[in-house]
Short mmCIF file of the C-alpha atoms (twelve columns), coordinates in Angstrom:
data_MODEL
# 
_entry.id   MODEL 
# 
loop_
_atom_site.group_PDB 
_atom_site.id 
_atom_site.type_symbol 
_atom_site.label_atom_id 
_atom_site.label_alt_id 
_atom_site.label_comp_id 
_atom_site.label_asym_id 
_atom_site.label_seq_id 
_atom_site.Cartn_x 
_atom_site.Cartn_y 
_atom_site.Cartn_z 
_atom_site.pdbx_PDB_model_num 
ATOM 1   C CA . MET A 1   6.045   15.409  -6.359  1 
ATOM 2   C CA . GLY A 2   9.235   14.490  -4.547  1 
ATOM 3   C CA . GLU A 3   12.151  12.584  -5.963  1 
ATOM 4   C CA . LYS A 4   11.913  8.819   -6.222  1 
ATOM 5   C CA . LEU A 5   13.589  7.071   -3.306  1 
ATOM 6   C CA . VAL A 6   16.375  4.564   -3.932  1 
ATOM 7   C CA . SER A 7   18.363  2.238   -1.698  1 
ATOM 8   C CA . GLY A 8   20.318  4.241   0.855   1 
ATOM 9   C CA . ASP A 9   17.944  7.230   0.889   1 
ATOM 10  C CA . ARG A 10  16.310  8.316   4.125   1 
ATOM 11  C CA . PHE A 11  12.604  7.488   4.232   1 
ATOM 12  C CA . PRO A 12  10.267  10.300  5.367   1 
ATOM 13  C CA . LEU A 13  9.051   10.246  8.950   1 
ATOM 14  C CA . ILE A 14  5.417   9.342   8.465   1 
ATOM 15  C CA . GLN A 15  2.984   10.663  11.032  1 
ATOM 16  C CA . LEU A 16  -0.557  9.754   10.089  1 
ATOM 17  C CA . ARG A 17  -3.596  8.447   11.899  1 
ATOM 18  C CA . ALA A 18  -4.116  4.707   11.573  1 
ATOM 19  C CA . ALA A 19  -7.402  2.854   11.123  1 
ATOM 20  C CA . ASP A 20  -7.398  2.244   14.897  1 
ATOM 21  C CA . ASN A 21  -7.219  6.053   15.486  1 
ATOM 22  C CA . VAL A 22  -3.646  5.963   16.833  1 
ATOM 23  C CA . ILE A 23  -0.995  8.223   15.294  1 
ATOM 24  C CA . PHE A 24  1.590   5.969   13.645  1 
ATOM 25  C CA . ASN A 25  5.050   6.220   15.203  1 
ATOM 26  C CA . PRO A 26  7.745   4.098   13.490  1 
ATOM 27  C CA . SER A 27  10.052  4.403   16.520  1 
ATOM 28  C CA . LEU A 28  7.700   2.057   18.410  1 
ATOM 29  C CA . TYR A 29  8.917   -0.742  16.160  1 
ATOM 30  C CA . PHE A 30  12.572  -0.494  17.177  1 
ATOM 31  C CA . GLY A 31  14.652  -3.296  15.733  1 
ATOM 32  C CA . LYS A 32  12.129  -4.162  13.044  1 
ATOM 33  C CA . ARG A 33  12.163  -3.359  9.385   1 
ATOM 34  C CA . ILE A 34  9.050   -1.741  7.963   1 
ATOM 35  C CA . PHE A 35  7.488   -2.689  4.656   1 
ATOM 36  C CA . TYR A 36  5.592   0.359   3.413   1 
ATOM 37  C CA . SER A 37  3.070   -0.453  0.714   1 
ATOM 38  C CA . PHE A 38  1.335   2.490   -0.941  1 
ATOM 39  C CA . PHE A 39  -2.037  1.277   -2.168  1 
ATOM 40  C CA . ARG A 40  -4.248  3.174   -4.607  1 
ATOM 41  C CA . PHE A 41  -7.621  2.821   -2.850  1 
ATOM 42  C CA . THR A 42  -9.578  0.079   -1.083  1 
ATOM 43  C CA . GLY A 43  -11.765 -0.694  -4.094  1 
ATOM 44  C CA . CYS A 44  -8.783  -1.263  -6.410  1 
ATOM 45  C CA . PRO A 45  -8.785  -4.948  -7.462  1 
ATOM 46  C CA . ALA A 46  -5.012  -4.966  -8.096  1 
ATOM 47  C CA . CYS A 47  -4.458  -3.522  -4.603  1 
ATOM 48  C CA . ASN A 48  -6.756  -6.125  -3.063  1 
ATOM 49  C CA . LEU A 49  -4.910  -8.951  -4.801  1 
ATOM 50  C CA . TYR A 50  -1.535  -7.703  -3.512  1 
ATOM 51  C CA . PHE A 51  -2.979  -7.040  -0.052  1 
ATOM 52  C CA . ASN A 52  -4.174  -10.651 0.139   1 
ATOM 53  C CA . GLN A 53  -0.800  -11.950 -1.060  1 
ATOM 54  C CA . ILE A 54  0.857   -10.016 1.771   1 
ATOM 55  C CA . GLN A 55  -1.678  -11.312 4.305   1 
ATOM 56  C CA . ALA A 56  -0.918  -14.887 3.194   1 
ATOM 57  C CA . LYS A 57  2.782   -14.300 3.985   1 
ATOM 58  C CA . LYS A 58  2.199   -12.946 7.505   1 
ATOM 59  C CA . ARG A 59  4.317   -15.647 9.161   1 
ATOM 60  C CA . ASP A 60  7.194   -15.061 6.753   1 
ATOM 61  C CA . PHE A 61  7.107   -11.333 7.458   1 
ATOM 62  C CA . GLU A 62  7.061   -11.952 11.212  1 
ATOM 63  C CA . ALA A 63  9.879   -14.520 10.990  1 
ATOM 64  C CA . ASN A 64  11.985  -11.897 9.201   1 
ATOM 65  C CA . ASN A 65  11.120  -9.190  11.751  1 
ATOM 66  C CA . ILE A 66  9.204   -7.080  9.224   1 
ATOM 67  C CA . ILE A 67  5.969   -5.219  9.860   1 
ATOM 68  C CA . LEU A 68  3.512   -4.047  7.223   1 
ATOM 69  C CA . VAL A 69  2.419   -0.443  6.991   1 
ATOM 70  C CA . GLY A 70  -0.197  0.055   4.301   1 
ATOM 71  C CA . LEU A 71  -1.011  3.574   3.164   1 
ATOM 72  C CA . PHE A 72  -4.255  4.465   1.448   1 
ATOM 73  C CA . GLU A 73  -4.893  7.789   -0.262  1 
ATOM 74  C CA . MET A 74  -8.326  8.234   1.275   1 
ATOM 75  C CA . GLU A 75  -10.129 9.727   4.236   1 
ATOM 76  C CA . LEU A 76  -9.667  7.989   7.588   1 
ATOM 77  C CA . GLU A 77  -13.403 7.432   8.039   1 
ATOM 78  C CA . VAL A 78  -13.609 5.581   4.714   1 
ATOM 79  C CA . LEU A 79  -10.576 3.455   5.617   1 
ATOM 80  C CA . LYS A 80  -12.113 2.638   9.000   1 
ATOM 81  C CA . ASP A 81  -15.345 1.677   7.249   1 
ATOM 82  C CA . VAL A 82  -13.470 -0.884  5.164   1 
ATOM 83  C CA . LEU A 83  -11.056 -2.128  7.847   1 
ATOM 84  C CA . PRO A 84  -13.228 -1.971  10.979  1 
ATOM 85  C CA . ASN A 85  -11.781 -5.082  12.611  1 
ATOM 86  C CA . LYS A 86  -8.201  -4.915  11.397  1 
ATOM 87  C CA . ASN A 87  -6.766  -6.377  14.582  1 
ATOM 88  C CA . LYS A 88  -8.928  -9.458  14.190  1 
ATOM 89  C CA . ASP A 89  -8.989  -9.911  10.453  1 
ATOM 90  C CA . TYR A 90  -5.919  -8.290  8.908   1 
ATOM 91  C CA . TRP A 91  -2.261  -8.117  9.821   1 
ATOM 92  C CA . GLY A 92  -0.548  -4.748  9.621   1 
ATOM 93  C CA . ILE A 93  -0.953  -1.051  10.323  1 
ATOM 94  C CA . PHE A 94  -3.169  0.876   7.922   1 
ATOM 95  C CA . LEU A 95  -2.789  4.619   7.476   1 
ATOM 96  C CA . ALA A 96  -4.995  7.205   5.804   1 
ATOM 97  C CA . ASP A 97  -3.196  9.842   3.735   1 
ATOM 98  C CA . PRO A 98  -6.181  11.664  2.203   1 
ATOM 99  C CA . ILE A 99  -4.223  14.496  0.607   1 
ATOM 100 C CA . GLY A 100 -1.429  12.222  -0.623  1 
ATOM 101 C CA . LYS A 101 1.273   14.073  1.306   1 
ATOM 102 C CA . TYR A 102 3.518   11.032  1.726   1 
ATOM 103 C CA . TYR A 103 2.659   9.694   -1.733  1 
ATOM 104 C CA . ASP A 104 4.110   12.917  -3.083  1 
ATOM 105 C CA . GLN A 105 7.081   13.004  -0.680  1 
ATOM 106 C CA . CYS A 106 8.038   9.486   -1.731  1 
ATOM 107 C CA . GLY A 107 7.811   10.337  -5.424  1 
ATOM 108 C CA . LEU A 108 4.767   8.257   -6.363  1 
ATOM 109 C CA . GLU A 109 3.657   9.025   -9.860  1 
ATOM 110 C CA . ARG A 110 0.234   9.815   -11.245 1 
ATOM 111 C CA . SER A 111 -0.192  8.881   -14.884 1 
ATOM 112 C CA . SER A 112 -3.414  8.723   -16.852 1 
ATOM 113 C CA . LEU A 113 -1.391  7.464   -19.821 1 
ATOM 114 C CA . LYS A 114 -0.087  4.436   -17.886 1 
ATOM 115 C CA . LEU A 115 -3.544  3.806   -16.466 1 
ATOM 116 C CA . ASN A 116 -5.152  3.832   -19.919 1 
ATOM 117 C CA . ILE A 117 -2.405  1.735   -21.545 1 
ATOM 118 C CA . ASN A 118 -3.090  -0.954  -18.920 1 
ATOM 119 C CA . VAL A 119 -6.483  -1.619  -20.453 1 
ATOM 120 C CA . LEU A 120 -4.723  -3.083  -23.500 1 
ATOM 121 C CA . ASN A 121 -2.621  -5.454  -21.400 1 
ATOM 122 C CA . ARG A 122 -3.829  -9.032  -20.893 1 
ATOM 123 C CA . GLN A 123 -2.153  -9.216  -17.465 1 
ATOM 124 C CA . PHE A 124 -4.173  -6.164  -16.427 1 
ATOM 125 C CA . HIS A 125 -7.435  -7.983  -17.096 1 
ATOM 126 C CA . GLN A 126 -6.239  -11.144 -15.316 1 
ATOM 127 C CA . THR A 127 -5.074  -9.139  -12.298 1 
ATOM 128 C CA . MET A 128 -8.277  -7.141  -12.108 1 
ATOM 129 C CA . HIS A 129 -10.388 -10.303 -12.348 1 
ATOM 130 C CA . SER A 130 -8.331  -12.069 -9.652  1 
ATOM 131 C CA . GLY A 131 -8.389  -8.951  -7.470  1 
ATOM 132 C CA . LYS A 132 -12.167 -8.695  -7.648  1 
ATOM 133 C CA . GLU A 133 -12.384 -12.298 -6.434  1 
ATOM 134 C CA . VAL A 134 -10.429 -11.469 -3.252  1 
ATOM 135 C CA . MET A 135 -11.888 -8.039  -2.572  1 
ATOM 136 C CA . LEU A 136 -11.434 -7.004  1.054   1 
ATOM 137 C CA . GLU A 137 -14.393 -7.811  3.230   1 
ATOM 138 C CA . GLY A 138 -16.176 -4.552  3.835   1 
ATOM 139 C CA . VAL A 139 -15.420 -3.165  0.393   1 
ATOM 140 C CA . ASN A 140 -18.993 -2.707  -0.656  1 
ATOM 141 C CA . ASN A 141 -20.311 -1.282  -3.900  1 
ATOM 142 C CA . ARG A 142 -19.633 2.254   -2.665  1 
ATOM 143 C CA . HIS A 143 -15.901 1.572   -2.478  1 
ATOM 144 C CA . ARG A 144 -15.744 -0.413  -5.682  1 
ATOM 145 C CA . ASN A 145 -17.454 2.236   -7.753  1 
ATOM 146 C CA . ASP A 146 -16.194 5.404   -6.097  1 
ATOM 147 C CA . ALA A 147 -12.433 5.490   -5.866  1 
ATOM 148 C CA . ASP A 148 -11.541 7.486   -2.789  1 
ATOM 149 C CA . GLY A 149 -7.944  7.705   -3.952  1 
ATOM 150 C CA . LYS A 150 -6.603  8.896   -7.258  1 
ATOM 151 C CA . LYS A 151 -7.358  6.337   -9.968  1 
ATOM 152 C CA . ASN A 152 -4.280  7.295   -11.974 1 
ATOM 153 C CA . ARG A 153 -1.872  6.840   -9.035  1 
ATOM 154 C CA . MET A 154 0.835   4.234   -9.601  1 
ATOM 155 C CA . PRO A 155 1.666   2.059   -6.563  1 
ATOM 156 C CA . ALA A 156 5.011   1.732   -4.768  1 
ATOM 157 C CA . GLN A 157 6.596   -0.313  -1.998  1 
ATOM 158 C CA . PHE A 158 9.598   0.256   0.240   1 
ATOM 159 C CA . LEU A 159 11.499  -1.878  2.736   1 
ATOM 160 C CA . VAL A 160 12.996  0.438   5.357   1 
ATOM 161 C CA . ASP A 161 15.357  -0.336  8.248   1 
ATOM 162 C CA . LYS A 162 15.101  0.873   11.845  1 
ATOM 163 C CA . LYS A 163 17.058  4.045   11.004  1 
ATOM 164 C CA . ARG A 164 14.622  4.884   8.165   1 
ATOM 165 C CA . LYS A 165 17.154  3.935   5.497   1 
ATOM 166 C CA . VAL A 166 15.549  2.581   2.319   1 
ATOM 167 C CA . LEU A 167 16.786  -0.956  1.739   1 
ATOM 168 C CA . VAL A 168 14.628  -1.765  -1.305  1 
ATOM 169 C CA . SER A 169 12.278  0.431   -3.326  1 
ATOM 170 C CA . HIS A 170 9.864   -0.465  -6.092  1 
ATOM 171 C CA . TYR A 171 7.817   1.958   -8.169  1 
ATOM 172 C CA . GLY A 172 5.033   0.372   -10.169 1 
ATOM 173 C CA . LYS A 173 5.179   0.902   -13.900 1 
ATOM 174 C CA . SER A 174 1.472   0.059   -14.005 1 
ATOM 175 C CA . ILE A 175 -1.329  -0.322  -11.463 1 
ATOM 176 C CA . PHE A 176 -0.603  -4.053  -11.160 1 
ATOM 177 C CA . ASP A 177 3.206   -3.836  -10.998 1 
ATOM 178 C CA . ARG A 178 4.194   -4.525  -7.364  1 
ATOM 179 C CA . MET A 179 7.370   -5.500  -5.555  1 
ATOM 180 C CA . PRO A 180 7.674   -9.290  -5.559  1 
ATOM 181 C CA . LEU A 181 7.396   -10.422 -1.954  1 
ATOM 182 C CA . SER A 182 10.296  -12.823 -2.579  1 
ATOM 183 C CA . ASP A 183 12.520  -9.722  -2.843  1 
ATOM 184 C CA . ILE A 184 12.065  -8.952  0.859   1 
ATOM 185 C CA . ILE A 185 11.197  -12.157 2.737   1 
# 
């Protein structure tokens, strides 16, 4: 696992295949800031809740010249199965990182202890219930019951400028701890 990234650090150059089969190239978004959100897996209720909160703020992101890049620690074919019509239904670029290369480079933690402690937290249960209510269309029982990513992976988010400098970083202390969107838009 790499070191955790903080403001001022250089963000790794991510080169992964997106759900639309194109290799992601951040230089194509010259002049824009990129909001990288590392999700656990498509069947994660907490991830789905945050994903929907981001989708609801699409206009605010666009007004602030920010694009969304969502990373999922899963195989591309599974991601494409869940996000088949991303251009029509969802805003953002969605990347498959099946071996977790960039999760590790960016210092994302795996912790079974933190995962298990969450079960005792009331907010965990509320988040999971709310997340199940807004589950991504296309997340069928296969994705809900079979986590394609690592269940004990903690999430993280980064706002990065056009020169790949980290402006804001947030490492989740639990599976439902995410960067407040008010911190970036």
